[in-house]
VEXBA-783805 format. One record per residue (C-alpha): residue in one letter; x, y, z. Coordinates in pm, 1 decimal, decimal comma. Layout:
<recs>
["A" [X Y Z]]
...
</recs>
This chain:
<recs>
["X" [-7357,2 -580,3 114,7]]
["X" [-7183,8 -396,7 -165,5]]
["X" [-7207,7 -547,6 -512,5]]
["X" [-7051,1 -416,7 -830,0]]
["X" [-7282,6 -476,6 -1125,6]]
["X" [-7233,5 -417,3 -1499,5]]
["X" [-7494,7 -140,2 -1490,4]]
["X" [-7294,2 76,8 -1249,5]]
["X" [-7077,0 369,2 -1357,4]]
["X" [-6722,8 301,8 -1235,1]]
["X" [-6474,5 587,3 -1222,2]]
["X" [-6106,6 553,9 -1140,0]]
["X" [-5940,1 878,0 -1029,3]]
["X" [-5614,4 921,2 -1215,0]]
["X" [-5428,4 1130,8 -959,1]]
["X" [-5339,4 973,6 -623,0]]
["X" [-5517,1 1102,6 -311,8]]
["X" [-5417,9 1150,1 49,3]]
["X" [-5541,7 834,0 222,7]]
["X" [-5593,2 1020,6 548,3]]
["X" [-5912,7 1144,8 382,5]]
["X" [-6228,5 968,7 484,5]]
["X" [-6572,9 965,9 325,6]]
["X" [-6630,1 1341,9 340,0]]
["X" [-6288,2 1423,0 193,9]]
["X" [-6333,9 1175,5 -91,8]]
["X" [-6686,8 1305,7 -160,4]]
["X" [-6534,8 1654,2 -200,2]]
["X" [-6278,2 1516,9 -445,9]]
["X" [-6559,4 1352,4 -644,4]]
["X" [-6748,2 1679,7 -664,8]]
["X" [-6461,4 1923,9 -716,3]]
["X" [-6191,6 1733,8 -905,7]]
["X" [-6394,8 1469,1 -1088,5]]
["X" [-6708,5 1677,6 -1143,7]]
["X" [-6938,1 1395,0 -1031,1]]
["X" [-7199,6 1373,6 -756,8]]
["X" [-7149,1 1050,8 -557,5]]
["X" [-7517,6 1054,2 -460,3]]
["X" [-7603,4 954,6 -819,0]]
["X" [-7477,6 599,3 -761,9]]
["X" [-7138,4 588,3 -933,5]]
["X" [-6851,7 386,0 -785,9]]
["X" [-6524,6 574,5 -737,5]]
["X" [-6179,3 418,2 -699,5]]
["X" [-5877,7 606,4 -564,5]]
["X" [-5515,6 505,7 -505,8]]
["X" [-5247,1 627,7 -270,2]]
["X" [-4918,4 781,7 -389,7]]
["X" [-4717,7 459,4 -359,2]]
["X" [-4986,0 254,9 -542,3]]
["X" [-5000,6 6,0 -256,6]]
["X" [-5363,1 72,2 -161,7]]
["X" [-5700,8 147,8 -317,3]]
["X" [-6013,6 301,5 -167,2]]
["X" [-6355,3 248,6 -324,9]]
["X" [-6638,6 490,6 -245,2]]
["X" [-7004,5 431,0 -333,5]]
["X" [-7340,9 561,8 -215,8]]
["X" [-7609,3 289,7 -196,8]]
["X" [-7916,2 506,1 -142,0]]
["X" [-7897,0 494,5 238,5]]
["X" [-7537,5 582,9 307,0]]
["X" [-7179,7 562,9 187,9]]
["X" [-6959,2 256,4 165,7]]
["X" [-6585,3 313,3 189,6]]
["X" [-6372,6 6,5 119,4]]
["X" [-5995,0 6,9 160,2]]
["X" [-5761,6 -255,1 17,4]]
["X" [-5388,8 -251,6 92,2]]
["X" [-5164,7 -504,4 -75,0]]
["X" [-4945,8 -709,7 156,1]]
["X" [-4665,0 -710,6 -103,0]]
["X" [-4587,0 -502,8 -409,2]]
["X" [-4807,4 -240,8 -567,3]]
["X" [-5086,8 -200,7 -818,2]]
["X" [-4898,9 -226,4 -1148,0]]
["X" [-5167,9 -70,8 -1364,0]]
["X" [-5340,2 262,3 -1316,3]]
["X" [-5487,6 491,3 -1585,0]]
["X" [-5271,6 775,1 -1710,1]]
["X" [-5366,1 1142,6 -1733,4]]
["X" [-5419,0 1262,2 -2091,5]]
["X" [-5590,7 1568,6 -1941,6]]
["X" [-5866,4 1367,3 -1775,7]]
["X" [-5939,1 1353,6 -1404,4]]
["X" [-6080,5 999,0 -1419,8]]
["X" [-6122,4 698,5 -1644,5]]
["X" [-6435,7 486,5 -1672,4]]
["X" [-6410,7 109,9 -1628,8]]
["X" [-6664,7 -170,0 -1653,4]]
["X" [-6739,7 -409,9 -1367,7]]
["X" [-6505,1 -692,1 -1469,1]]
["X" [-6220,3 -443,3 -1519,7]]
["X" [-6262,5 -307,5 -1166,6]]
["X" [-6247,4 -663,9 -1031,8]]
["X" [-5919,1 -718,3 -1219,5]]
["X" [-5782,5 -386,8 -1092,8]]
["X" [-5869,0 -474,9 -731,8]]
["X" [-5679,3 -802,3 -778,3]]
["X" [-5370,0 -598,0 -875,1]]
["X" [-5406,5 -694,4 -1240,6]]
["X" [-5418,6 -500,0 -1566,5]]
["X" [-5779,9 -427,3 -1670,0]]
["X" [-5669,9 -305,6 -2012,6]]
["X" [-5544,3 -656,6 -2092,5]]
["X" [-5874,0 -835,4 -2025,7]]
["X" [-6025,8 -1007,1 -2326,7]]
["X" [-6389,2 -1004,7 -2215,2]]
["X" [-6680,3 -963,8 -2452,0]]
["X" [-6809,9 -608,3 -2496,9]]
["X" [-7058,1 -490,4 -2234,2]]
["X" [-7329,0 -460,8 -2501,2]]
["X" [-7359,4 -596,8 -2850,1]]
["X" [-7646,6 -632,0 -3093,6]]
["X" [-7741,4 -998,8 -3105,0]]
["X" [-8015,0 -949,2 -3364,9]]
["X" [-7759,6 -944,8 -3636,9]]
</recs>
């Protein structure tokens, strides 16, 4: 079972990818375009050109998981913009909002870490 936890690094590729690519093709994109090694445990999210589908790639220590979500209606309204970067980092609750076709930048959650000792 795949679980997204707050401790995981979550990267969202800014540019759309060809969804005919499978695990090996997406691993190559991670290495070449994003400069990240998927074997280090990060979670990668990709979208198609029409923004109607998302693929999530993660290595769990034994093998790769590739999850594909296609919306039955509409498209993903929010996706990070370029600004010269290949990817944007999200936190776990933001990825959940993104996968529900919401806007992760509008979430009002508490920071991932804060000093409680005052």
